[in-house]
C-alpha positions in Angstrom: -69.7 24.0 -39.0 -68.7 24.7 -35.4 -68.3 28.3 -34.2 -66.8 29.1 -30.7 -66.7 32.6 -29.3 -67.7 35.0 -26.5 -69.0 38.1 -28.3 -71.2 39.3 -31.1 -68.9 38.1 -33.8 -69.6 34.4 -32.9 -73.4 35.0 -33.2 -73.1 37.0 -36.4 -70.7 34.4 -38.0 -73.2 31.6 -37.2 -76.0 33.6 -38.8 -73.8 34.2 -41.9 -73.1 30.5 -42.3 -76.7 29.6 -41.8 -78.4 32.3 -43.9 -75.9 32.8 -46.7 -74.3 29.4 -47.1 -77.2 27.3 -45.7 -74.8 25.3 -43.4 -75.6 23.4 -40.3 -74.0 25.3 -37.4 -73.1 24.4 -33.8 -72.5 27.5 -31.7 -70.4 27.3 -28.5 -70.8 30.3 -26.3 -70.2 31.0 -22.6 -73.2 30.5 -20.2 -75.4 33.4 -19.5 -73.8 35.7 -17.0 -70.3 34.4 -17.8 -69.5 36.4 -20.9 -66.5 38.0 -19.2 -64.7 35.4 -17.0 -62.3 36.2 -14.2 -58.8 35.1 -15.0 -57.9 31.7 -13.5 -54.7 29.7 -13.7 -53.6 26.2 -13.6 -55.7 23.4 -12.2 -58.4 25.7 -10.8 -59.4 26.9 -14.2 -59.4 23.4 -15.7 -61.5 21.9 -12.8 -64.0 24.7 -12.8 -64.4 24.6 -16.5 -64.8 20.9 -16.6 -67.5 20.9 -13.9 -69.4 23.7 -15.5 -69.3 22.1 -18.9 -70.7 18.8 -17.5 -73.5 20.6 -15.9 -74.4 22.6 -19.0 -74.1 19.4 -21.2 -76.4 17.5 -18.8 -79.0 20.3 -19.0 -78.9 20.3 -22.8 -79.3 16.5 -22.9 -82.3 16.6 -20.5 -84.0 19.3 -22.6 -83.3 17.4 -25.8 -81.3 20.4 -27.1 -84.5 22.1 -28.1 -85.0 25.8 -27.9 -87.8 27.7 -29.4 -85.5 30.6 -30.1 -83.1 28.6 -32.2 -83.1 29.1 -35.9 -83.3 26.0 -38.2 -80.0 24.3 -38.7 -78.4 25.8 -35.5 -77.5 24.2 -32.2 -76.2 26.2 -29.2 -73.9 24.6 -26.6 -73.0 26.7 -23.5 -69.4 26.1 -22.2 -67.1 28.2 -20.2 -64.2 27.6 -22.6 -63.6 25.3 -25.6 -61.9 22.5 -23.7 -61.2 19.1 -25.2 -64.4 17.6 -23.8 -66.5 20.4 -25.2 -64.9 20.1 -28.7 -65.5 16.4 -28.7 -69.1 16.9 -27.5 -69.9 19.2 -30.5 -68.4 16.8 -33.0 -65.2 18.5 -34.0 -63.8 15.1 -35.1 -66.5 15.0 -37.9 -67.0 18.7 -38.6 -66.1 20.4 -41.8 -64.7 23.5 -40.2 -64.1 25.2 -36.8 -64.0 28.9 -36.1 -62.4 30.1 -32.9 -63.3 33.8 -32.5 -62.8 34.5 -28.8 -61.5 37.9 -27.9 -58.5 36.3 -26.1 -55.7 35.1 -28.5 -54.5 32.5 -26.0 -57.9 30.9 -25.7 -58.1 30.6 -29.5 -54.6 29.1 -29.9 -55.1 26.6 -27.1 -58.4 25.4 -28.6 -56.9 25.3 -32.1 -54.1 23.0 -30.9 -56.6 20.7 -29.2 -58.9 20.6 -32.3 -56.0 19.9 -34.6 -55.1 16.8 -32.5 -58.7 15.6 -32.6 -59.1 16.1 -36.3 -56.0 16.7 -38.5 -58.1 17.4 -41.6 -60.3 20.0 -39.9 -60.4 23.4 -41.5 -59.5 25.9 -38.8 -60.3 29.6 -38.7 -58.7 31.6 -35.9 -59.2 35.2 -34.7 -55.8 36.8 -33.8 -54.9 40.4 -33.9 -51.1 39.8 -33.9 -50.2 39.3 -37.6 -46.7 37.9 -37.1 -47.9 35.5 -34.4 -50.8 34.5 -36.7 -48.4 33.5 -39.5 -46.4 31.3 -37.2 -49.4 29.7 -35.7 -50.8 29.1 -39.2 -47.7 27.3 -40.3 -47.5 25.3 -37.1 -51.0 24.0 -37.4 -50.6 23.2 -41.0 -47.5 21.2 -40.3 -49.4 19.3 -37.6 -52.2 18.6 -40.1 -49.7 17.3 -42.6 -48.1 15.0 -40.0 -51.4 13.8 -38.7 -53.1 13.1 -42.0 -52.3 10.8 -44.9 -51.2 13.5 -47.3 -49.8 17.1 -47.3 -52.0 20.1 -46.8 -52.6 21.9 -50.1 -52.2 25.6 -49.5 -53.7 26.7 -52.7 -56.8 24.5 -52.8 -60.1 24.1 -51.1 -58.7 21.9 -48.4 -56.6 24.5 -46.7 -56.2 23.6 -43.0 -55.7 26.8 -41.2 -56.6 30.5 -41.8 -55.8 33.2 -39.3 -57.8 36.4 -39.5 -58.2 39.6 -37.6 -61.6 41.3 -37.2 -59.8 44.6 -37.6 -58.3 43.5 -40.9 -61.5 42.1 -42.3 -63.7 45.0 -41.3 -61.3 47.7 -42.6 -62.1 47.3 -46.4 -65.8 47.7 -45.7 -65.3 50.8 -43.5 -63.0 52.4 -46.1 -65.5 51.7 -48.9 -68.4 53.0 -46.8 -66.5 56.3 -46.2 -65.6 56.6 -49.9 -68.8 55.5 -51.7 -71.3 55.0 -49.0 -71.7 51.2 -49.3 -70.3 48.2 -47.5 -71.2 45.8 -50.3 -67.5 45.3 -51.1 -65.3 42.3 -52.0 -61.5 42.4 -51.5 -60.2 40.7 -54.6 -56.4 40.2 -54.1 -56.0 43.6 -52.6 -58.5 45.4 -55.0 -61.7 46.7 -53.5 -64.8 46.0 -55.6 -68.3 47.1 -54.9 -71.7 46.1 -56.2 -73.8 49.1 -57.4 -77.5 49.1 -58.1 -78.4 50.9 -61.2 -81.9 52.1 -62.1 -83.4 51.3 -65.5 -82.0 53.7 -68.1 -84.3 56.2 -69.7 -85.3 55.8 -73.3 -82.3 56.6 -75.6 -79.8 56.2 -72.7 -77.2 53.5 -72.5 -76.4 52.2 -69.0 -72.8 51.9 -67.9 -72.1 48.2 -67.4 -69.2 48.7 -65.1 -66.7 45.8 -65.0 -69.6 43.4 -65.6 -73.4 43.0 -64.9 -73.9 40.8 -61.9 -77.7 40.6 -61.7 -81.0 41.9 -62.9 -83.1 43.3 -60.1 -86.6 42.0 -59.5 -89.3 43.6 -61.6 -91.5 43.8 -58.5 -88.8 45.4 -56.3 -90.5 48.8 -56.6 -94.0 47.5 -56.5 -95.7 47.7 -53.1 -97.6 44.5 -53.9 -94.6 42.6 -55.1 -92.6 40.0 -53.2 -89.4 42.1 -53.1 -87.3 39.7 -55.1 -88.0 36.6 -53.1 -88.4 33.1 -54.5 -92.1 33.8 -54.8 -91.4 36.4 -57.5 -91.1 33.7 -60.2 -89.9 35.0 -63.5 -90.2 38.5 -62.3 -87.6 37.9 -59.5 -83.9 38.7 -59.5 -81.8 37.0 -62.1 -78.2 36.3 -61.0 -75.4 36.3 -63.6 -77.5 36.9 -66.7 -76.1 36.6 -70.2 -75.9 39.5 -72.7 -79.2 38.6 -74.3 -81.0 38.6 -71.1 -79.6 42.0 -70.1 -80.6 43.4 -73.5 -84.1 42.0 -73.3 -84.7 43.1 -69.7 -86.2 46.6 -70.3 -87.5 48.5 -67.3 -85.4 46.5 -64.8 -82.6 47.7 -62.7 -79.2 46.0 -62.7 -76.4 45.3 -60.2 -73.0 46.0 -61.7 -69.5 45.5 -60.4 -67.2 48.5 -60.0 -63.8 49.3 -58.5 -63.7 51.4 -55.4 -61.6 54.4 -56.2 -60.9 57.8 -54.7 -61.5 60.9 -56.8 -60.5 63.6 -54.4 -57.3 65.8 -54.2 -54.1 63.7 -54.5 -51.6 63.3 -51.7 -48.5 65.4 -51.9 -45.5 63.5 -53.1 -43.5 61.9 -50.3 -39.7 62.1 -50.1 -37.2 60.0 -48.3 -36.0 62.8 -46.0 -36.7 66.4 -45.2 -36.2 68.7 -48.3 -33.7 71.5 -48.2 -36.4 74.1 -48.1 -37.8 72.7 -44.8 -34.4 71.9 -43.4 -33.4 75.6 -43.0 -35.5 78.6 -42.6 -35.9 81.2 -45.3 -33.8 83.9 -43.5 -31.0 81.4 -42.8 -30.9 80.4 -46.5 -30.6 84.0 -47.5 -27.8 84.5 -45.0 -25.9 81.5 -46.3 -26.4 82.7 -49.9 -25.1 86.2 -48.9 -21.9 84.8 -47.3 -21.2 82.6 -50.3 -21.6 85.5 -52.6 -19.2 87.6 -50.4 -16.5 84.9 -50.5 -16.8 84.6 -54.3 -16.5 88.4 -54.6 -13.5 88.6 -52.3 -11.8 85.8 -54.3 -12.4 87.5 -57.6 -11.2 90.9 -56.2 -8.0 89.3 -54.9 -7.3 87.7 -58.3 -7.6 91.1 -59.9 -5.6 93.0 -57.3 -2.7 90.5 -57.0 -3.0 89.2 -60.6 -2.7 85.7 -59.0 -4.0 82.4 -60.3 -7.8 82.2 -59.5 -7.5 78.9 -57.7 -4.7 80.1 -55.6 -6.5 83.4 -54.9 -9.6 81.4 -53.7 -7.3 79.4 -51.4 -5.8 82.5 -49.9 -9.3 84.0 -49.4 -10.4 80.9 -47.5 -7.3 81.0 -45.3 -8.0 84.6 -44.5 -11.7 83.7 -43.9 -10.8 81.2 -41.2 -8.0 83.4 -39.8 -5.2 80.9 -40.4 -3.2 82.8 -43.0 -0.1 84.9 -42.3 -0.6 88.7 -41.8 0.0 90.7 -45.0 2.5 93.1 -43.4 4.7 93.6 -46.5 1.9 93.3 -49.0 0.1 96.0 -50.9 -2.6 98.1 -49.3 -5.3 96.4 -51.4 -4.2 93.0 -50.3 -4.3 94.1 -46.6 -7.8 95.5 -47.0 -9.0 92.3 -48.6 -7.5 90.3 -45.8 -9.4 92.3 -43.2 -12.6 92.0 -45.1 -12.2 88.2 -45.4 -11.6 88.0 -41.6 -14.8 90.1 -41.0 -16.8 87.7 -43.2 -15.3 84.8 -41.3 -16.6 86.3 -38.0 -20.1 86.6 -39.6 -19.9 83.0 -40.8 -19.6 81.4 -37.3 -23.0 82.3 -35.9 -24.7 81.5 -39.3 -23.1 78.0 -39.2 -24.2 77.5 -35.6 -27.8 78.5 -36.5 -27.7 76.1 -39.4 -26.7 73.2 -37.2 -29.4 74.0 -34.6 -32.1 74.3 -37.2 -31.1 71.1 -38.9 -31.3 69.2 -35.6 -34.7 70.7 -34.8 -36.0 69.8 -38.2 -35.0 66.1 -37.9 -36.4 66.0 -34.4 -39.8 67.3 -35.5 -39.8 65.0 -38.5 -40.5 62.1 -36.2 -43.1 64.0 -34.2 -46.8 64.3 -35.0 -47.8 66.5 -38.0 -50.5 69.1 -37.8 -53.2 69.4 -40.5 -51.8 71.7 -43.2 -53.5 74.9 -44.1 -56.0 74.7 -47.0 -56.5 71.0 -46.6 -59.9 69.8 -48.0 -61.5 66.7 -49.4 -59.9 64.5 -46.7 -61.2 61.9 -44.3 -61.3 62.5 -40.6 -60.5 59.4 -38.6 -61.5 59.2 -34.9 -59.6 56.6 -32.9 -56.3 54.9 -33.5 -57.0 51.6 -31.8 -56.7 48.2 -33.5 -59.6 49.0 -35.9 -58.6 52.6 -36.6 -55.0 51.6 -37.2 -56.0 49.1 -39.9 -58.4 51.6 -41.5 -55.7 54.2 -41.5 -53.2 51.9 -43.3 -55.8 50.9 -45.9 -56.7 54.6 -46.6 -53.1 55.5 -47.2 -52.7 52.5 -49.5 -55.5 54.1 -51.6 -53.6 57.4 -51.5 -56.4 59.1 -49.6 -55.6 62.2 -47.4 -56.4 61.5 -43.7 -56.4 63.5 -40.5 -56.5 61.5 -37.3 -58.0 62.5 -33.9 -56.8 60.6 -30.9 -57.0 61.4 -27.2 -54.3 58.9 -26.0 -50.8 59.9 -27.0 -49.7 56.2 -26.4 -52.4 54.7 -28.5 -51.7 51.7 -30.7 -51.8 53.5 -34.0 -49.7 56.6 -33.0 -46.5 55.0 -34.3 -48.2 54.1 -37.6 -49.4 57.7 -38.0 -45.8 59.0 -37.4 -44.4 56.5 -39.9 -47.0 57.4 -42.6 -46.6 61.1 -41.8 -50.3 61.5 -41.2 -51.5 64.7 -39.4 -52.8 63.9 -35.9 -54.9 66.1 -33.6 -54.3 65.1 -29.9 -57.4 65.8 -27.8 -60.8 64.5 -26.6 -63.1 64.5 -29.6 -66.0 65.5 -27.3 -64.3 68.7 -26.4 -65.0 71.9 -28.4 -62.5 72.8 -31.0 -61.0 69.3 -31.6 -62.9 68.5 -34.7 -62.5 72.0 -36.0 -58.7 71.5 -35.7 -59.1 68.5 -37.9 -60.8 70.7 -40.6 -64.1 68.8 -40.3 -65.9 71.7 -42.1 -63.8 70.9 -45.3 -63.7 67.1 -45.0 -65.4 64.6 -47.3 -66.1 62.0 -44.6 -65.9 61.2 -40.9 -65.0 57.8 -39.6 -65.8 57.5 -35.8 -64.0 54.3 -34.8 -63.3 54.7 -31.1 -64.1 51.8 -28.7 -66.8 53.9 -26.9 -70.2 53.9 -28.6 -71.3 57.1 -27.0 -68.2 59.0 -28.1 -68.7 57.9 -31.7 -72.3 58.9 -31.6 -71.6 62.3 -30.0 -68.9 63.0 -32.6 -71.2 62.2 -35.5 -74.0 64.3 -34.1 -71.7 67.3 -33.5 -70.1 66.9 -37.0 -73.6 67.0 -38.4 -74.3 70.2 -36.6 -71.2 71.7 -38.3 -71.9 70.3 -41.7 -75.2 68.8 -42.7 -74.1 67.0 -45.9 -71.0 65.3 -44.3 -70.7 61.6 -45.0 -70.4 59.9 -41.6 -69.6 56.3 -40.6 -69.7 55.3 -36.9 -68.6 52.1 -35.3 -71.0 50.6 -32.8 -70.5 47.4 -30.8 -74.1 46.1 -30.8 -75.6 45.3 -34.2 -79.2 46.1 -33.2 -78.1 49.4 -31.7 -76.3 50.2 -35.0 -79.4 49.6 -37.0 -81.5 51.8 -34.6 -79.0 54.7 -34.8 -78.9 54.4 -38.6 -82.6 54.6 -39.0 -82.8 57.6 -36.6 -80.0 59.6 -38.3 -81.4 58.8 -41.8 -84.8 60.2 -40.7 -83.3 63.3 -39.1 -80.8 64.0 -42.0 -82.5 62.6 -45.2 -80.2 64.6 -47.4 -76.9 63.3 -45.9 -75.3 59.9 -46.0 -75.0 58.1 -42.7 -73.8 54.6 -42.0 -73.6 52.9 -38.6 -71.6 49.6 -38.6 -70.7 47.0 -36.0 -67.3 45.4 -36.5 -68.9 41.9 -36.0 -71.3 42.6 -38.9 -68.5 43.7 -41.2 -66.0 40.9 -40.2 -68.4 38.0 -40.2 -68.5 37.5 -44.0 -64.7 37.1 -44.2 -64.7 34.6 -41.4 -67.6 32.7 -43.0 -65.8 32.6 -46.4 -62.6 31.3 -44.7 -64.7 28.5 -43.1 -66.0 27.6 -46.6 -62.4 27.5 -47.9 -59.8 30.2 -48.5 -60.8 30.5 -52.1 -64.0 32.4 -51.0 -63.4 36.1 -51.3 -66.8 37.3 -50.1 -70.5 37.5 -50.7 -72.8 40.3 -51.8 -76.6 40.2 -51.3 -78.9 40.8 -54.2 -82.3 41.5 -52.7 -83.0 38.2 -51.0 -80.4 36.1 -52.8 -76.6 36.0 -52.5 -73.7 36.1 -55.0 -70.4 34.6 -54.0 -67.0 35.6 -55.2 -64.1 33.1 -55.2 -60.5 32.8 -56.5 -59.9 29.3 -57.6 -57.2 27.4 -59.6 -58.3 26.0 -62.9 -56.5 22.7 -62.4 -58.8 19.9 -61.4 -62.0 21.6 -62.4 -63.4 20.1 -65.6 -65.9 22.9 -65.9 -63.0 25.4 -66.4 -59.9 23.5 -67.5 -59.4 23.5 -71.3 -62.6 25.6 -71.9 -62.9 29.1 -73.1 -64.2 31.9 -70.9 -67.5 31.8 -72.9 -67.9 28.1 -72.5 -67.1 28.3 -68.8 -69.9 30.8 -68.3 -73.2 29.3 -67.1 -76.0 31.8 -66.8 -77.4 31.8 -63.3 -74.5 29.7 -61.9 -70.9 30.7 -62.6 -69.1 33.5 -64.5 -65.4 34.1 -64.8 -64.6 37.7 -64.0 -60.9 38.1 -64.1 -57.6 36.3 -64.5 -55.1 36.5 -61.6 -51.7 36.8 -63.3 -50.0 37.4 -59.9 -50.8 33.9 -58.7 -52.8 35.0 -55.6 -49.8 36.6 -54.0 -51.9 39.6 -53.0 -51.0 43.2 -53.4 -53.1 46.0 -54.9 -54.9 44.0 -57.5 -52.5 44.9 -60.3 -52.3 41.3 -61.3 -56.0 41.0 -62.2 -56.9 41.1 -65.9 -60.6 42.0 -66.3 -61.1 42.3 -70.1 -60.9 38.6 -70.8 -62.2 37.7 -74.3 -64.7 34.9 -74.5 -62.3 33.0 -76.7 -59.5 32.9 -74.1 -58.8 29.2 -73.2 -58.3 28.6 -69.5 -55.1 26.7 -68.8 -54.5 24.3 -65.9 -51.9 26.7 -64.3 -54.3 29.7 -64.4 -56.1 31.2 -61.4 -59.3 33.0 -61.9 -61.7 35.2 -59.9 -65.3 34.2 -60.5 -68.8 35.1 -59.3 -71.2 32.2 -58.6 -74.4 31.4 -57.0 -74.3 29.1 -54.0 -75.4 26.1 -56.0 -73.1 27.0 -58.9 -70.1 27.2 -56.6 -71.0 24.0 -54.8 -71.1 22.2 -58.1 -67.8 23.7 -59.3 -66.0 22.8 -56.1 -67.6 19.3 -55.8 -69.3 20.2 -52.6 -72.8 18.9 -51.8 -75.4 21.6 -52.4 -78.2 21.9 -49.8 -81.8 22.1 -50.6 -83.1 25.6 -51.2 -79.7 26.9 -52.3 
């Protein structure tokens, strides 16, 4: 596996591949002191990069590529940019996968085109924020792979050539789950958020809730200070992944890890309508004025019918002509008819200002419909979201997909997510979150959670500390750039506020599992740690896998290796997870055209996909 990047995501991704999947990794990073490069164009950039790459490569060769700080199975190459010479040096032509996670989209695209030319069958993973551009680049690179290889690229199998991801998209589900249920151990299964929950051993006479299924039995020594905390040295007392029903029933006194769906149990969102309702289109006084004028016209028409003994339809017509002052004067008519004509003209004079006010109010209502909404009175149980950058915008979209009420706080009126907030009709408070009164305007004292996702670490930390001073038990999640700093802040806040739930997350830490899963193949949905071991989740087609095809769900289950969790009836088309069938009977026969979501150990998945399993997996 080759990973190229210039920020913390590259290092975190390399660690994920090495520790979770036990892969050999080559990490390409800029030289020390050149993390942020000055923009250069044309020949100057190419010449300087080539010269620097040669110097760094020569130094690495002279030192034998050894470094006491390197982890086993990892090699670091320093290069200013992923040029063709650098990619050839790290062995892209014989690598299984390449991840390009530079912060600059152009750098990633240029390197991907070069790598595709060097190795048409290479699995590529690109980091791009622009979704539409990412789709076009993905199709282009897959077409290049099909032309440069012997056969077509299979989009639904394990040999998918190109995957384009955004760190904002991949981190959003974990941030949402952390705000809702306080954990980032989540898996996005075809749009459905799933979480792994640790359950304590049930008391005598109690029956534990198995959730969707039981994923693992926790180590019997996990609560013992002298135990090995679920490591391989625990032996039979260690964690048991994917146990069968008999093992779960026999494991008394041991905790379990069960799978649950992430859901929201707070107050529902108000029903949305296609346009402004009539009640909000006109004010109450204007509606009463219109109703009074209509009643007056009806009364005049009825009175005219009685006085003149005319046809009711014709009498109404005469009343409307008098109302708009376009009827002939009633000189030779009866006194009653003349009085009614004068009253109709008077009502017509009153109608003109009412109609003008109705037009002005309607225009004002439609104008404010596209403006930012304010938090409604009485709002409670909502999520306060700070920052509408690329991360905050993705989180906002995901929260509304789960029908969760949100109030946003943003200091820049031209921020990236302001248009999304207007389109979703989400209340927004404009102002600096560090200023007094801004969080109060967002109803922070009645909120369920606070998500601080601005791009400034100190702003996020200050907002969380201030929110904690307002409400001690508020669930808070703050985004921090550095992973070590995030851990230090989490420990400090947990010590200072033991009764509250605080989570500090770096985007690189949350996004790395999705990028690592894509490098292993698009069928990998994610990974969840169980003590010191790891469970993988994958969506695979049954066709071509003899361990699945033609077997029942019960026969396909192998304790400690592979378990079928759900049947994907939507064919992997995505969505909200409505196409997943969880209650599969053990007698259901898996057909070749089926697609299933399964949980597996590293070794079990490697055997299922025909991939060589490494020692220690």
